C-alpha positions as CSV (number, residue, x, y, z in Angstrom):
1,X,-8.0,12.0,-1.2
2,X,-5.0,14.1,-0.4
3,X,-1.6,14.5,1.1
4,X,-1.0,16.5,4.3
5,X,2.1,18.1,6.0
6,X,2.3,19.9,9.3
7,X,5.4,21.4,11.1
8,X,4.5,22.7,14.5
9,X,6.4,24.3,17.5
10,X,4.7,26.6,19.9
11,X,7.9,27.9,21.5
12,X,9.8,28.6,18.4
13,X,9.2,30.7,15.3
14,X,9.1,28.5,12.2
15,X,8.6,30.9,9.3
16,X,12.1,30.2,8.0
17,X,11.0,26.6,7.4
18,X,8.9,27.7,4.4
19,X,11.2,26.1,1.8
20,X,11.4,23.0,3.9
21,X,7.6,22.5,4.0
22,X,7.2,23.3,0.3
23,X,9.8,20.6,-0.5
24,X,8.0,18.1,1.8
25,X,4.6,18.9,0.3
26,X,5.8,18.5,-3.3
27,X,6.9,15.0,-2.5
28,X,3.2,14.2,-2.0
29,X,2.2,15.7,-5.4
30,X,0.8,12.4,-6.8
31,X,-1.5,12.1,-3.8
32,X,-3.2,15.3,-4.9
33,X,-2.3,16.6,-8.3
34,X,-5.3,18.9,-8.5
35,X,-4.2,21.6,-6.1
36,X,-1.3,22.4,-3.8
37,X,-1.8,24.8,-0.9
38,X,0.0,26.2,2.2
39,X,-0.8,28.1,5.3
40,X,1.9,29.4,7.6
41,X,1.8,31.1,11.0
42,X,4.8,31.7,13.2
43,X,4.3,28.4,15.1
44,X,2.5,26.1,12.6
45,X,3.1,25.5,9.0
46,X,0.7,23.4,6.9
47,X,0.9,21.9,3.4
48,X,-1.7,20.1,1.3
49,X,-2.0,18.4,-2.0
50,X,-5.5,17.7,-3.2
51,X,-7.2,15.1,-5.2
52,X,-10.6,16.7,-5.8
53,X,-13.6,14.4,-5.2
54,X,-16.2,16.5,-3.4
55,X,-16.9,20.3,-4.0
56,X,-14.4,20.4,-6.8
57,X,-14.4,24.2,-7.0
58,X,-14.3,25.3,-3.3
59,X,-12.7,22.5,-1.4
60,X,-9.1,23.7,-1.4
61,X,-6.9,23.3,1.7
62,X,-5.5,24.1,4.2
63,X,-8.9,25.3,5.3
64,X,-9.6,28.0,7.9
65,X,-12.6,28.6,10.1
66,X,-13.0,31.6,12.4
67,X,-15.3,31.2,15.5
68,X,-15.7,33.7,18.3
69,X,-12.8,35.7,16.9
70,X,-10.5,32.7,17.0
71,X,-9.1,31.1,13.8
72,X,-8.6,27.4,13.4
73,X,-6.6,25.8,10.6
74,X,-6.7,22.3,9.2
75,X,-5.0,20.1,6.6
76,X,-7.0,16.9,6.0
77,X,-7.0,13.7,4.0
78,X,-10.1,11.5,3.6
79,X,-13.8,11.3,3.1
80,X,-16.6,11.7,5.7
81,X,-19.6,9.8,4.5
82,X,-22.1,11.2,7.0
83,X,-21.0,14.8,6.6
84,X,-24.6,16.0,5.7
85,X,-26.0,14.8,9.1
86,X,-23.1,16.4,11.0
87,X,-23.4,19.6,9.0
88,X,-27.1,19.9,9.7
89,X,-26.5,19.4,13.4
90,X,-23.9,22.1,13.5
91,X,-26.1,24.5,11.6
92,X,-28.7,24.1,14.3
93,X,-26.0,25.1,16.8
94,X,-25.3,28.3,14.8
95,X,-22.4,27.4,12.5
96,X,-22.4,28.6,8.9
97,X,-20.6,27.1,5.9
98,X,-19.0,28.6,2.9
99,X,-18.3,25.3,1.0
100,X,-19.9,21.9,0.3
101,X,-16.7,20.1,1.4
102,X,-16.5,17.7,4.3
103,X,-13.2,19.3,5.5
104,X,-15.1,22.4,6.6
105,X,-17.6,20.2,8.5
106,X,-14.8,18.4,10.3
107,X,-13.2,21.7,11.4
108,X,-16.5,23.1,12.7
109,X,-17.2,19.8,14.5
110,X,-13.8,20.0,16.2
111,X,-14.4,23.6,17.3
112,X,-17.8,22.6,18.8
113,X,-16.9,19.2,20.3
114,X,-13.1,19.1,20.5
115,X,-11.8,15.5,20.4
116,X,-15.3,14.2,20.9
117,X,-16.0,15.1,17.3
118,X,-14.3,11.8,16.4
119,X,-17.3,10.0,17.8
120,X,-19.5,11.5,15.1
121,X,-17.3,10.9,12.1
122,X,-18.1,8.0,9.8
123,X,-15.4,7.7,7.1
124,X,-11.7,7.5,6.4
125,X,-9.5,10.3,7.5
126,X,-6.2,11.7,8.8
127,X,-6.0,15.4,9.7
128,X,-4.2,18.0,11.8
129,X,-5.9,21.1,13.4
130,X,-4.1,24.1,14.8
131,X,-5.9,26.6,17.1
132,X,-2.8,28.8,17.7
133,X,-2.1,27.2,21.1
134,X,-2.1,23.4,20.5
135,X,-2.3,20.9,17.7
136,X,-4.9,18.2,17.4
137,X,-4.3,15.3,15.0
138,X,-6.4,12.1,14.4
139,X,-6.7,9.0,12.3
140,X,-9.8,7.0,11.4
141,X,-10.7,4.0,13.6
142,X,-9.6,1.3,11.2
143,X,-6.5,2.9,9.7
144,X,-7.6,3.3,6.1
145,X,-5.7,6.7,5.8
146,X,-2.1,7.0,7.1
147,X,-0.6,9.6,9.5
148,X,3.1,9.5,10.3
149,X,5.0,11.8,12.7
150,X,8.3,12.6,14.3
151,X,9.3,14.9,17.2
152,X,12.6,16.6,16.8
153,X,13.9,19.2,19.3
154,X,10.5,20.2,20.3
155,X,9.1,20.4,16.8
156,X,6.3,18.0,15.7
157,X,6.3,17.1,12.1
158,X,3.3,15.2,10.5
159,X,3.0,13.7,7.0
160,X,0.8,11.4,5.0
161,X,3.9,9.5,3.8
162,X,7.2,8.7,5.4
163,X,9.3,10.2,2.5
164,X,8.3,13.7,3.6
165,X,9.6,13.0,7.1
166,X,12.8,11.6,5.8
167,X,13.2,14.7,3.7
168,X,12.8,16.8,6.9
169,X,15.3,14.7,8.8
170,X,17.8,14.5,6.0
171,X,18.6,10.8,6.7
172,X,17.1,7.4,6.8
173,X,18.3,5.4,9.9
174,X,17.1,1.9,10.7
175,X,18.2,0.9,14.2
176,X,18.0,-2.5,15.9
177,X,14.3,-2.2,16.5
178,X,13.7,-1.3,12.9
179,X,15.7,-4.3,11.7
180,X,13.6,-6.5,13.9
181,X,10.4,-5.0,12.5
182,X,11.7,-5.4,8.9
183,X,13.1,-8.9,9.1
184,X,10.9,-10.4,11.8
185,X,7.5,-8.9,11.1
186,X,7.8,-7.2,7.7
187,X,6.0,-6.2,5.6
188,X,3.6,-6.0,8.6
189,X,4.6,-3.6,11.4
190,X,3.9,-3.3,15.1
191,X,1.0,-0.9,15.4
192,X,2.3,2.6,15.9
193,X,5.8,1.8,14.6
194,X,7.8,2.1,11.4
195,X,11.1,0.6,10.4
196,X,12.7,4.1,10.7
197,X,14.4,5.5,13.8
198,X,12.3,8.2,15.5
199,X,9.4,8.0,12.9
200,X,6.1,6.7,14.2
201,X,2.6,6.0,12.9
202,X,-0.4,7.3,14.7
203,X,-2.4,4.1,15.4
204,X,-5.9,3.6,14.0
205,X,-8.5,4.9,16.3
206,X,-6.1,7.2,18.1
207,X,-5.7,11.0,18.3
208,X,-2.9,13.2,19.7
209,X,-2.6,16.6,21.3
210,X,0.6,18.6,21.0
211,X,1.9,21.7,22.8
212,X,5.3,21.1,24.3
213,X,5.1,17.3,24.1
214,X,2.8,14.7,22.6
215,X,-0.1,13.1,24.3
216,X,-1.6,10.1,22.5
217,X,-5.1,8.7,23.3
218,X,-7.3,5.9,22.0
219,X,-10.8,7.0,21.1
220,X,-12.2,3.8,19.4
221,X,-11.6,0.1,20.2
222,X,-13.4,-3.2,19.8
223,X,-15.4,-4.1,22.9
224,X,-17.4,-7.1,24.1
225,X,-21.2,-7.0,23.7
226,X,-24.0,-9.5,23.8
227,X,-25.4,-10.9,20.5
228,X,-29.1,-11.4,21.0
229,X,-30.2,-12.1,17.4
230,X,-30.9,-15.5,16.1
231,X,-29.4,-16.8,12.8
232,X,-32.1,-15.4,10.4
233,X,-31.9,-12.0,12.1
234,X,-28.1,-12.1,12.1
235,X,-28.1,-12.8,8.3
236,X,-30.4,-9.8,7.6
237,X,-28.4,-7.6,10.0
238,X,-25.1,-8.4,8.1
239,X,-26.8,-7.7,4.8
240,X,-28.1,-4.4,6.1
241,X,-24.8,-3.2,7.5
242,X,-22.9,-4.1,4.3
243,X,-25.4,-2.4,2.0
244,X,-25.5,0.7,4.3
245,X,-21.7,1.0,4.2
246,X,-21.6,0.7,0.4
247,X,-24.4,3.2,0.0
248,X,-22.5,5.7,2.2
249,X,-19.4,5.4,0.2
250,X,-21.0,6.3,-3.1
251,X,-20.8,10.0,-2.1
252,X,-18.8,11.7,-4.8
253,X,-18.8,14.6,-7.3
254,X,-16.8,12.5,-9.8
255,X,-17.6,9.1,-11.4
256,X,-17.1,6.0,-9.3
257,X,-16.0,2.5,-10.3
258,X,-15.4,-0.8,-8.6
259,X,-12.5,-3.3,-8.6
260,X,-14.0,-6.7,-9.7
261,X,-12.1,-9.9,-9.2
262,X,-15.1,-12.3,-9.4
263,X,-14.5,-13.2,-5.8
264,X,-17.2,-12.9,-3.1
265,X,-16.3,-9.5,-1.7
266,X,-15.7,-7.5,-4.9
267,X,-18.8,-9.1,-6.4
268,X,-21.0,-8.0,-3.5
269,X,-19.7,-4.4,-3.8
270,X,-20.3,-4.4,-7.5
271,X,-23.8,-5.9,-7.2
272,X,-24.9,-3.3,-4.7
273,X,-23.2,-0.4,-6.4
274,X,-24.8,-1.2,-9.7
275,X,-28.2,-0.6,-8.1
276,X,-27.3,3.0,-7.8
277,X,-24.9,3.7,-10.7
278,X,-25.7,2.4,-14.2
279,X,-23.8,1.6,-16.2
280,X,-21.2,1.0,-13.6
281,X,-17.5,0.9,-14.7
282,X,-15.7,-2.2,-13.3
283,X,-12.0,-3.1,-13.5
284,X,-10.1,-6.4,-13.2
285,X,-6.5,-7.2,-13.4
286,X,-4.5,-10.1,-14.9
287,X,-1.2,-10.8,-16.6
288,X,-0.1,-11.6,-20.1
289,X,-0.1,-15.4,-20.8
290,X,-1.9,-16.0,-17.5
291,X,-4.1,-18.6,-19.2
292,X,-1.1,-20.4,-20.5
293,X,0.9,-20.7,-17.2
294,X,-1.6,-20.6,-14.4
295,X,-1.0,-23.3,-11.7
296,X,-3.6,-23.9,-9.0
297,X,-2.4,-24.4,-5.5
298,X,-3.9,-24.4,-2.0
299,X,-4.4,-20.7,-1.8
300,X,-5.2,-19.8,-5.4
301,X,-7.4,-22.5,-6.8
302,X,-9.0,-20.9,-9.8
303,X,-8.5,-18.0,-12.3
304,X,-10.9,-15.1,-12.1
305,X,-12.0,-14.7,-15.7
306,X,-15.2,-16.9,-15.8
307,X,-16.5,-15.4,-12.5
308,X,-15.9,-11.8,-13.7
309,X,-17.7,-12.6,-16.9
310,X,-20.7,-13.9,-14.9
311,X,-20.9,-10.6,-12.9
312,X,-20.4,-8.4,-15.9
313,X,-23.2,-10.2,-17.8
314,X,-25.6,-10.2,-14.8
315,X,-25.2,-6.5,-14.0
316,X,-24.3,-5.1,-17.4
317,X,-21.3,-3.3,-16.2
318,X,-18.9,-1.4,-18.4
319,X,-16.0,-3.6,-17.9
320,X,-12.2,-3.1,-18.4
321,X,-9.8,-6.0,-18.2
322,X,-6.3,-4.7,-17.4
323,X,-3.6,-7.1,-18.7
324,X,-0.2,-6.3,-17.3
325,X,3.1,-7.1,-19.1
326,X,5.8,-8.9,-17.2
327,X,8.4,-6.3,-18.1
328,X,6.2,-3.5,-16.7
329,X,5.8,-5.5,-13.5
330,X,9.5,-5.8,-13.1
331,X,10.2,-2.1,-13.8
332,X,7.4,-1.0,-11.4
333,X,9.0,-2.7,-8.4
334,X,11.1,0.5,-7.9
335,X,8.1,2.9,-8.0
336,X,5.9,0.7,-5.8
337,X,8.8,0.6,-3.2
338,X,9.0,4.4,-3.3
339,X,5.2,4.6,-2.9
340,X,5.3,2.5,0.3
341,X,8.7,3.9,1.5
342,X,9.9,0.4,2.5
343,X,10.0,-3.1,1.0
344,X,6.5,-4.2,0.8
345,X,4.6,-7.0,-1.0
346,X,6.9,-6.8,-4.0
347,X,5.2,-7.6,-7.3
348,X,1.8,-7.6,-5.6
349,X,2.4,-3.9,-4.8
350,X,3.8,-3.2,-8.3
351,X,0.8,-4.9,-9.9
352,X,-1.7,-3.0,-7.8
353,X,0.1,0.3,-8.7
354,X,-0.1,-0.5,-12.4
355,X,-3.8,-1.6,-12.0
356,X,-4.5,1.7,-10.2
357,X,-2.9,3.8,-12.9
358,X,-5.0,2.1,-15.5
359,X,-8.2,2.9,-13.5
360,X,-7.1,6.5,-12.9
361,X,-7.1,7.2,-16.6
362,X,-10.9,7.2,-16.5
363,X,-12.0,7.2,-12.9
364,X,-10.8,9.0,-9.8
365,X,-12.6,6.7,-7.3
366,X,-12.8,3.0,-7.0
367,X,-14.5,0.7,-4.4
368,X,-12.5,-2.4,-3.3
369,X,-13.4,-5.5,-1.5
370,X,-10.4,-5.1,0.8
371,X,-10.8,-6.0,4.6
372,X,-13.7,-8.5,4.3
373,X,-11.4,-11.4,4.9
374,X,-10.0,-10.0,8.1
375,X,-13.4,-9.2,9.5
376,X,-15.5,-12.2,8.2
377,X,-12.8,-14.9,8.6
378,X,-11.7,-15.5,5.0
379,X,-8.2,-16.6,5.6
380,X,-7.1,-20.2,6.3
381,X,-5.7,-19.3,9.7
382,X,-9.2,-18.6,10.9
383,X,-10.2,-22.2,10.5
384,X,-7.1,-24.4,10.2
385,X,-5.8,-25.4,13.7
386,X,-2.3,-25.9,12.5
387,X,-2.2,-22.2,11.7
388,X,-4.2,-20.6,14.5
389,X,-2.6,-22.7,17.2
390,X,0.8,-21.3,16.4
391,X,2.3,-19.3,19.3
392,X,2.8,-16.3,17.0
393,X,1.1,-14.6,14.0
394,X,-0.6,-17.3,12.0
395,X,0.3,-15.8,8.6
396,X,4.0,-16.6,9.4
397,X,4.2,-20.2,8.3
398,X,7.5,-22.1,8.8
399,X,9.0,-19.3,10.8
400,X,12.1,-21.3,11.7
401,X,12.9,-21.8,8.0
402,X,12.6,-18.1,7.4
403,X,14.8,-17.2,10.3
404,X,17.5,-19.7,9.2
405,X,18.1,-17.5,6.1
406,X,19.6,-14.7,8.1
407,X,23.3,-14.2,9.0
408,X,24.9,-14.5,12.4
409,X,24.6,-10.8,13.2
410,X,20.8,-10.9,12.6
411,X,20.5,-14.3,14.5
412,X,21.9,-12.5,17.6
413,X,18.8,-10.2,17.5
414,X,16.6,-13.2,18.6
415,X,13.9,-12.3,16.1
416,X,11.6,-15.2,17.1
417,X,11.5,-13.9,20.7
418,X,10.7,-10.4,19.4
419,X,7.9,-11.8,17.2
420,X,6.3,-13.7,20.0
421,X,6.6,-10.7,22.3
422,X,4.7,-8.5,19.8
423,X,2.1,-11.2,19.3
424,X,1.5,-11.5,23.1
425,X,1.4,-7.7,23.5
426,X,-1.4,-7.5,21.0
427,X,-3.5,-10.3,22.6
428,X,-3.1,-8.6,26.0
429,X,-4.8,-5.5,24.6
430,X,-8.2,-7.2,24.4
431,X,-8.2,-9.5,27.5
432,X,-10.2,-12.4,26.0
433,X,-9.7,-16.2,25.6
434,X,-12.2,-16.3,22.7
435,X,-10.1,-17.5,19.8
436,X,-12.4,-16.0,17.1
437,X,-12.1,-12.6,18.8
438,X,-8.4,-12.9,19.1
439,X,-8.0,-13.7,15.4
440,X,-10.2,-10.8,14.4
441,X,-8.3,-8.4,16.6
442,X,-4.9,-9.7,15.4
443,X,-5.9,-9.5,11.8
444,X,-7.4,-6.0,12.0
445,X,-4.4,-4.6,13.9
446,X,-1.7,-6.4,11.8
447,X,-2.6,-8.1,8.6
448,X,-5.3,-5.7,7.5
449,X,-3.0,-2.7,8.2
450,X,-0.4,-4.2,5.9
451,X,-3.0,-4.4,3.1
452,X,-4.4,-1.0,3.8
453,X,-1.0,0.5,3.6
454,X,-0.6,-1.3,0.3
455,X,-3.9,0.1,-0.9
456,X,-3.3,3.7,0.2
457,X,0.3,3.9,-1.0
458,X,-0.2,2.4,-4.4
459,X,-3.5,3.9,-5.3
460,X,-2.5,7.4,-4.1
461,X,0.7,7.1,-6.1
462,X,-1.6,6.7,-9.1
463,X,-3.8,9.6,-8.0
464,X,-6.7,7.3,-7.4
465,X,-9.0,7.2,-4.3
466,X,-9.8,3.7,-3.2
467,X,-12.7,3.1,-0.8
468,X,-13.1,0.0,1.3
469,X,-16.8,-0.5,2.4
470,X,-16.0,-3.6,4.5
471,X,-13.7,-1.5,6.7
472,X,-16.7,-0.3,8.7
473,X,-16.6,0.0,12.5
474,X,-20.3,-1.1,12.6
475,X,-19.6,-4.3,10.6
476,X,-16.4,-5.1,12.6
477,X,-18.0,-4.6,16.0
478,X,-21.0,-6.7,15.0
479,X,-18.9,-9.6,13.6
480,X,-16.6,-9.4,16.7
481,X,-19.4,-10.4,19.0
482,X,-21.2,-12.8,16.6
483,X,-21.2,-16.5,17.5
484,X,-18.4,-18.4,15.6
485,X,-20.9,-20.9,14.3
486,X,-22.8,-18.0,12.6
487,X,-19.7,-16.6,11.1
488,X,-18.8,-19.9,9.5
489,X,-22.4,-20.8,8.5
490,X,-22.6,-24.2,6.8
491,X,-18.9,-24.7,7.5
492,X,-17.8,-22.2,4.9
493,X,-15.3,-19.4,5.2
494,X,-17.2,-16.1,5.5
495,X,-20.4,-18.3,5.6
496,X,-22.6,-15.6,7.0
497,X,-21.6,-13.1,4.3
498,X,-22.3,-15.7,1.6
499,X,-25.7,-16.4,3.0
500,X,-26.5,-12.7,3.4
501,X,-26.0,-12.0,-0.3
502,X,-27.0,-15.4,-1.8
503,X,-29.7,-13.7,-4.0
504,X,-27.3,-11.0,-5.3
505,X,-24.7,-13.3,-6.9
506,X,-24.4,-16.3,-9.2
507,X,-24.3,-19.6,-7.4
508,X,-20.7,-20.2,-8.5
509,X,-19.5,-17.0,-6.8
510,X,-21.5,-17.5,-3.6
511,X,-19.6,-20.7,-3.0
512,X,-16.3,-19.7,-4.6
513,X,-13.3,-20.5,-2.4
514,X,-11.4,-17.4,-1.2
515,X,-8.6,-16.6,-3.7
516,X,-6.0,-13.9,-3.0
517,X,-5.1,-11.0,-5.3
518,X,-3.7,-12.6,-8.5
519,X,0.0,-13.1,-9.0
520,X,1.8,-13.9,-12.2
521,X,2.8,-17.4,-13.1
522,X,4.9,-16.5,-16.2
523,X,8.3,-18.1,-16.5
524,X,9.4,-14.8,-18.2
525,X,8.7,-12.9,-14.9
526,X,10.7,-15.5,-13.0
527,X,13.6,-15.2,-15.4
528,X,13.6,-11.4,-15.3
529,X,13.5,-11.1,-11.5
530,X,16.1,-13.8,-11.1
531,X,18.4,-11.8,-13.4
532,X,17.8,-8.6,-11.5
533,X,18.5,-10.2,-8.2
534,X,21.7,-12.0,-9.4
535,X,22.9,-8.7,-10.9
536,X,22.3,-6.9,-7.5
537,X,24.6,-9.4,-5.8
538,X,27.5,-8.0,-7.7
539,X,27.1,-4.8,-5.8
540,X,29.2,-5.1,-2.6
541,X,27.1,-2.4,-0.9
542,X,23.9,-4.5,-1.4
543,X,21.9,-4.3,1.8
544,X,21.0,-7.9,1.6
545,X,24.5,-8.8,2.7
546,X,23.8,-7.0,6.0
547,X,20.9,-9.3,6.7
548,X,21.2,-12.7,4.9
549,X,23.6,-15.6,5.0
550,X,25.2,-15.2,1.6
551,X,25.4,-18.9,0.7
552,X,21.8,-19.5,1.6
553,X,20.8,-16.4,-0.4
554,X,22.7,-17.6,-3.5
555,X,21.2,-21.1,-3.1
556,X,17.8,-19.6,-3.0
557,X,18.4,-17.9,-6.3
558,X,20.1,-20.9,-7.9
559,X,17.1,-23.1,-7.1
560,X,14.8,-20.5,-8.6
561,X,13.3,-19.7,-5.2
562,X,12.4,-23.4,-4.5
563,X,14.7,-23.7,-1.5
564,X,12.2,-21.7,0.4
565,X,9.0,-23.7,0.2
566,X,6.4,-21.6,2.2
567,X,5.1,-18.1,1.8
568,X,7.4,-15.6,3.5
569,X,4.3,-13.7,4.5
570,X,0.6,-14.3,4.1
571,X,-0.4,-16.4,1.1
572,X,1.6,-15.0,-1.9
573,X,5.2,-14.3,-1.1
574,X,7.1,-17.3,-2.3
575,X,9.3,-18.3,-5.3
576,X,9.5,-15.4,-7.8
577,X,7.5,-13.1,-5.4
578,X,10.1,-13.6,-2.7
579,X,12.9,-12.9,-5.2
580,X,11.1,-9.6,-5.9
581,X,10.9,-8.8,-2.2
582,X,14.6,-9.4,-1.8
583,X,15.3,-7.2,-4.8
584,X,13.2,-4.5,-3.3
585,X,15.3,-4.6,-0.1
586,X,18.4,-4.0,-2.4
587,X,16.6,-1.1,-4.1
588,X,15.5,0.3,-0.8
589,X,19.1,0.5,0.5
590,X,20.3,2.2,-2.7
591,X,17.5,4.7,-3.1
592,X,17.0,5.7,0.5
593,X,20.7,5.5,1.5
594,X,19.7,3.4,4.5
595,X,22.0,3.8,7.5
596,X,21.9,0.7,9.8
597,X,22.4,1.0,13.5
598,X,22.5,-2.6,15.0
């Protein structure tokens, strides 16, 4: 994986921007510590940082390809899993290749097919291509890899991370819409938006062309189709699609590993991967004193240890159990915030960053079970009427209690109306009354994007490439049109997936209830984050005072987070986790010098 930068203006010479693009590219060093490269023409400057995974010797970027006396330039982040098939097709059409890298294949495919090359690509990607007259940029269909952009005085600037665009702009402004995104929807975001003024995200499944202005187009979207297979055929089809996706993502010139929680999704990936890689390295994460303090509740019913042990024993993996210290978790809240460039999932982000750093000591690539719940219906809002019948996003429980925390200035923004508006806009994009389809679309466009942003930002900060086999357009499209009774086979969440891999996994794991990424239950963590948050309130410039009712904020802290009884977002952000989120908002204001316009 890599980091990409592009500065482009076809009516203005940009060569005096050389120091600017170098500064922006260096900010992405951790995304690609193996090589840093640049290519500059009068109208288009490109920067690239490389994490070498395929063709370690010859895959440096930006990459050039000359065809019929015209030179094309590209900076690219991602992996194309079917590059061999595309390459062979292009060779038959007369193209030649100097490397074994997938980047050269993408560039040649664009030269041959223009934007229709995207119909061929199976993988995760974000890239920009300059042909001297126009710029073409694209992002993978499910949004695994990020691409942000801003247009300033006719100059288009593209980057893998927002921090590089903020460096270009020289300021971080959050206007009224950004405040609504942050406080109403955060850490999720409206597709295509960020919290920053004039900075946008290219949506998953979209591409853009740029000459004097930007033209954005959708090239992939879920669509209705008939489902003509009976239950046994459907079970086998699901099994085939998942195994196929995992097989494709084993393409690598460096060792692979898997993240193993002992849950259904990571166990399936580990079981299948171990058929091709032996011994397979597996990694799990927990916290010091977790056995001592763990408390089961509705969303997290069991600890992972016993289930992990069963998988390690069954498949003889080379297992590493990463145990995180509470003090490290607190200290990493700052770096995880910088990795995401906005307040995120607090200690869940920080934990994932520490976990990724531990994996990266021995492996450059890890496969994760991310995205299965959004596609196969693993979350409670897929099957609990009190959640999916809400007139807004079902992962926002007790919204009125949340909104009551804000001060009068924020109350005047009518956040609830904004949330409902964004919810309705998303549903209108697919024109269906089928509740299952609506939930899959909502989850893949919103909740899954939040988790994919977490995965990319934190793993790339650790110089680790994470692959997500369940984030497959084939799997998603098939599940989208599958009858709901098949999806919840035998009344279980992800029932069809459980049945498809019943012979791969121990019985306990096949029927294990969905548990989220583990959080810490240590009273030491609660004590430490409470102290940090209390200390931050002594700072009169604390950004929290711009958003929250001070008395309610102080009451929240004094009650050790108990005054807010429901998760702020999803399944985990409550109590100490919510304190950590508020502390990240404070850090964000300090580090990014946030300027509010509302």
